[in-house]
N, C-alpha and C positions, 0 to 999 in steps of 0.2 A: 455457591457452586466450588469458589476458591477454596474458602475453608472448608467445607465438606471435603476436598479432596485432600487438603491438606490435615484432618482431622482420620482420615481414612489411612494416609501415612503415616501417622502417629501411632494409630491401632494396629498397623501391620509391623512397626519398628518396635512397640511394647511387646505384641505377642512373639515376636522373632526375640528380642531379649530373653523374654519369660520360656521361650523352649530352650534357648542357649543355658539360662541358669536351671531350667529342670536336668538337662541332659548332665550339666555339670555335676549336679547334687546327687544325679545317679550312677556317676563314674565314680564320688566320692563315697557313695555308700557302697557300690561293690568293693573298694580298696578296703575301706572298714570291716565289711563282712569277713573278707579274707585275713585281713589282720586279726579279728576275733576268733575265727576258725584257728589260725594258725597259733593265738596264745591259748585257746581251750586245750590244744594239742599239746602244747608245750604244758600247760598243768596236767593233765593226764600222766604226762611222762614225769612230772616232777612226782607228781602222787606215786605213781608205780615204782620210782627211787625211791622214796621215803620208806613205802611199804618194806622194797627190797633189804633197806638199810637196816629198819627196824625187824626187817627177820634175822640181818647178821648180828646184831644188837642180842636178840635173843640167843642166839647159837653161841654166841661169844661169852653170854653170860653164862648160859649151861656148862661152856667148856670151862668157865671160870669156876664153876662148882665141882667140877669133876675134879680140877686143879686142885682147887682146896680139900677134897676129901682123899686124894691124892698125898695132898703134903699131911692131913693128919694121920692117914695111915702110915707113911712114911713116919711121922714123927712119932707114931707108937712103936715102929720096928726098930728106934735107934739103939735101944738096947741090945739088941741083934747084929748092929751093923757097926762097923770101926769108927773111931771119930772122924778122920779122913773121908771116908767115903761118905759120911753124912753130911760134914761140910760142903763136898762136892754135888751131892744131892740138892741141899739146901740152896746152892747157888745156880744150880740150873732151873730150881723151881723158881727162883725169885728172876731170873732172866727173862724166862715163859710168862710171868705175870707181869713183869712190867714192860713187856710186849705187848700184852692183852690188853693193859691199862692205856697204853699210848693207843692201840689202835681204837679202844673204846672211848679216847677223847677225840681222835680223828673223827671216828664217826659221828660224834655228840656234835663236834663244830660243822660236818659236812649239814646234819641235821639242822642245825640253827640256820645254816647259809639258805638253805634249800626253802626251809620257812618261809624266812625271809623274801627270797625270790618268787615264791608262790602270793603272798600276801600282795606284794607290788603287781605282780600279774593280774590275782584278780580283782584289784582296784583299776588297775588300767582297763580291764574288761566292763567293771561296772561303767567307766567314764564312756567306753566305745557305745557300750550299750546307753548310754544317755545320749550320746550326738547321735544316735540312729533312731533314735524318739523324737528328738528336735527334727533331725531332717525328714524324718516321717512326716512331722504335724507342718513343716513348710511346705514339703510336697503337695498335701493335701491342700492347703492355703493358695499355693501357686495353681495348681490343677482347678480350682474353682475359680479364681480369677482369669486364669486361660478360656474357662468355659464362656465366663459372662462377656469376656471381651470377644471371642469369637462369634457368638451371638450376636453381639453389636457390630461387629465387622460386616457378619452376613446380612443384617438390616441395610446398615451405610451403603454395602457395595451396590445392593439392588437399586438402592436410590440415588447413587452415585450414576449407576449404569443408564438411567432413564434420564439423568438430568445431563450427561454425555450425548445421549443421542437427540434431547432435545438442541443441546450443543453445535453439535455437528450439523442439524437444519438452519439453526440462524447465521452458520458460519457461512453456507452454500449463499443464505441470502445476502449476507454482509459483504461477501466478495465483489459483488457487482458494485454495490454504495460505494463500497471503498475505493475502487477505480474513478467511480464518478467523482467521489469527492478531492482524491488526488488531482483529480483532471483542472477540476474547479479551484482546488488551491493554487496550482502551477500558474493557472491564468490570473487568479486575482494576485499573486507575486509580481507577476508580468505587469499589470495593470498598475499596481501599487510604485513598483520602480518607473514606469513611464512618469506616473503623478510626481513622483519626487524631481524626476530630472526638469518635467514642465514647471514645477514650484520652482527649483532653484533658477531656472531661466527668467521666469517670469519675475522671481524676487529680485536678479539682477536689473534688467530692465527699469523696474521700478524706482531701483535704485536710480540707476542712470538717469529717468525721468525727471523724479525729487531734485536731483542734482544740478538737471540744465533748467528746470523750472525756478529753484534758487539762485541760478545764475542769469538768467533771463534779464532782470531789470539791470542788471551791471552791464551786461553786455548791449542792451537797448542804449543806457547812457553812453557806454564806451562810443557804440557806433553814433549817434549824433555828436559826440564831441568833436569825433575824426572827420565826420562829414561836413562841420564848422571848419575844421582846419583844412580839408581839402577842397575847399569851395574855390572854384579860380584854377586847378592843378588838373591838368590832364593827362591821362591815364591812357597806357599803349595796352591794348584789347589781347595783343599777344602775350603779355607778362602774366595778365589772371588767367588761373586755370578754370575750367568750366564746371557748369556742376556736377557732370555725370563725374567727372576725375575725381572732383572733391568727394561724392557719394562713395566712389569706389576708394578712395584713403581710410573712409569712415569705416565701409565694410569691412576694411581690410584690419584696420585697429579695432573693432568690433570680435572680430575672429580670433586676434593675438589674446584680446582679455579673455573670451571662452575658455583659449587655450589652457589660460591658467587657472580655471576652476576645476575641482571646488575650492573654494576659499576657507580654511578650517576658523570659523568665527568663534570657537568654542576654544582657540588658543589661550585667551587670554584668562579664563576658567582652569584651563589645565596647567597654567602655570602658577596659579595662586592655589591651587590644591596641591601641587608639587613643592611650593614653597613652604606651606603648613606642613607637610610630612617630613621636609627638611628638618623644622623646628622641633617637630617631635622627636625626630631622630638623635637630634643633638642632646635633647632633654634626657629621652632613654639612656644614652651613652653617660651623661654627668651621673644619674642615678645609678647605672651600672659600676662605673666608676668607685662612686659612694661605698656601694656596697661591697666592692672588692677590697677596699682599705677596711671596712668593717669586719669581713671575713679576716682579711691577713690579721686585724689585731687580735681578734677572736682564735684563730689558730695560734699565734704567739704566748695568748692567754693561755690554752690548753697545754701547750707544750711546756711552759711554766710549772703548772699545776702538776702535770704528768710527771715534771723531773723532781717537781717536791715530793709527791708523793714516793716516786721509787726510793727516792734518798732515807723518805724516811723509814720506809720497809726494810731496805738497804742495811741500814745503819743498826735497826733491830735485829735483823737477823744474823749481820755481822757480831754483835754482841752477845746474842744466844751460842753462836758457832765457837766463838773463842773460849765461853765457859763449859758448854757440852763437850767439846773436845780434850780439854784438861780433865774435866770429869770421869770421861767416857775411859780414856787411858790411863788414869792415876795419873799424871805428870804429861810435860810435854808444850807445846803451844801449838795454833795454828791462826790464820787471818783468814780475812777475805778481800782482796785488791781488783780494782776496774782497769780494765786497759785502758778505757780512755775517759779521765776524772772529768772534764770540760762538758763531754757527750757522752753517757754512758749507753744510750742505744746505738751509737757506732761502733761499739766495742764488747770484748767478752767479759767475762769472771774469771778471775784465776784464785787457785783453792792452794795457798803455800801452808805447809805443816813441819813442825818439827817434832819428830816423837823423842820421846824421854832418851836421853844420851847419843842423840844424832843432830846432824846438822839441818838448817833449814831449805828444804827442797819443795817446788811444784808436784803437785798431784801425780801428774804421770809419771815421776820420777820416781815415787814409791813402789814399794812390793805390793804383793796381791793382798796381804792381810791390811798391810797400812793405809792403801788405799780403802778397803772396805770400812773400816772404822772412821776413817776422815768421811767417806760418803754417810755412813750414818749419821754422824755426828750433825753433819750437812742437813738431812732430814729431821733430825731431832730438833734442829735449831728453827726450820721452818715450822716444824708442827708445834713448837712451844709460840711460835708467832700467832699464826692460825692454824688451830688444830683442824684436822679433818674426823669425819665420822667414825672410819675405820682405816687401817691400812693392813695391806698385803704383804709380806717380805718374803721371799723366795729363796731359800738357803743362804741367809746374808750371812751366817756363822761357817761357811764350808771350809773359807782359806783362813779363819782366826783358830788360835791357839786354845788351849782350853782356858786360861784364865781370862783372854780377852771375849771368848765366847761367855763365861761367867757373866763378865761386864755386862755386856750387849743383854745377856738376859736378866739381869736385876733391873736393866734402865728400862726395858720391855715392859716388865713386871713392875714398874713404878709407876708407868704412865699410862699403865691400862686401866686406870682405877676412874681416869675420864673420858679414854678413848679405846675402841677393841681394836685388837692387834691379830690379823689370822696370818701367822707364822708356818710355812713350811721347813722342816730342819730333820735332820738325823743324829741330831747333839744329845747325848744323855742330860747334859745340863741343863740344857732349852727346854727339854721334854718335863723335867724335874720342875721348872717353876710356871709350866703351863698350868690355867685352871680346867680346861676340859681338852684331851687327846682324842683325835679321829684318826682311824687308819684307812688306809685304799689297798687292798688284794687285788689281783688279778689271775683268774683262773680261766685258761681257754680262751683268752682274749677278751674276756669279760670284765670291767671293774667292778669293785663292789666297797660301800663304803661302812666301815664299822666303827660302831659309836661305842664310848666307854671302854677304850682299852686299858688293861692291866699290864702295866711296864714291865712287869716282872715275869710276865707269861709271854711278850715280844722277846725279851732278852734269851728266853729259851729256845726261840726261834730263828732271830737274827740278832746280830751283833748289833750292840748302839753303844758309839764310843761316847 
């Protein structure tokens, strides 16, 4: 019955969880459907925009044709017009043609951008449709599971109600038996307590009897000896206590002995057990002390190995840094210094550099460009010791002059044979060294990634130093 109730509760819990997950999937499905409708609307608007732009291209092409015809007509009439007028007319037509060609290039670029965006929207729509299909499949599976569990729940619920009715009937009968059982249990406990008390008194009395019996021969012998010694001696009856008084004294002594009850006869055993525990604790303490000594020794060994490993890396990076700094700047010197030579983990690392023609200074005293060069030399020194798969450099040549920027670009180019570099830069000298150039544009708050950038075309739009 208990297992049935637990199973019923487990079924309710599983049905509840499945219902929650079904509602969660329905909510996600609604969000995805709304997003799909939005993407479809955006796709339609992009198609309309492309159609409009293509119409503009046709009209502009027609206009260019008309202008070409006008130019040819103007050339045929050159003989009738003065040289100055012809020159002015040609220049005017060239300006118009140039503007039209610029508009055509802009429109073509917009078409490419919108086409790429439409492809992305269509790809996203395909992903959303596949997700919708997957959610529909899971929803069908969960619906089937819910139906099966619901059927099983109803069957078990009927059985559980019948068993609960039987349980209620049995509980009514058990209440009276439980009360009777409790009463009998209390009476048995009282009887056991009385038996224990009587057993204790009986054991005490038997012990006293056995002791008295053991002493009886000795007392009889002592009494006989005293009677022999006291022969012929007269006693005063007043000095001898009566038997009743002696019995009263004995009874008083017995009551005092009873007051000392119960005597703990297990005290010796408890003492021995506690003594064994004390010895065990002493052994544990000795073992823990030995473990502590071993741990301290292990920590010292690890600290020594850690320091040795650190100095191995530090010396290698320091050597690379001194060499790369001189190579990167075409002269000068630089080095790494530990604040705490004895315990390097309690101090920091100091970078000292002497640019060509200057004195030695710390990193924080250098100019912006000198700091950048020293920092790059340190990065390349670490990369020479333990290369990473790729590096991301964000406008590291911003504060460098043209010569130093070219040196940094050459070093990145040289090291890109074994490691990938992703460098964000606006410097022409860096872009010229790049294997691939990617541009990022923003229109109406939307960023777009443009690949295979032509540097000459970019220079016509923005200034690249």
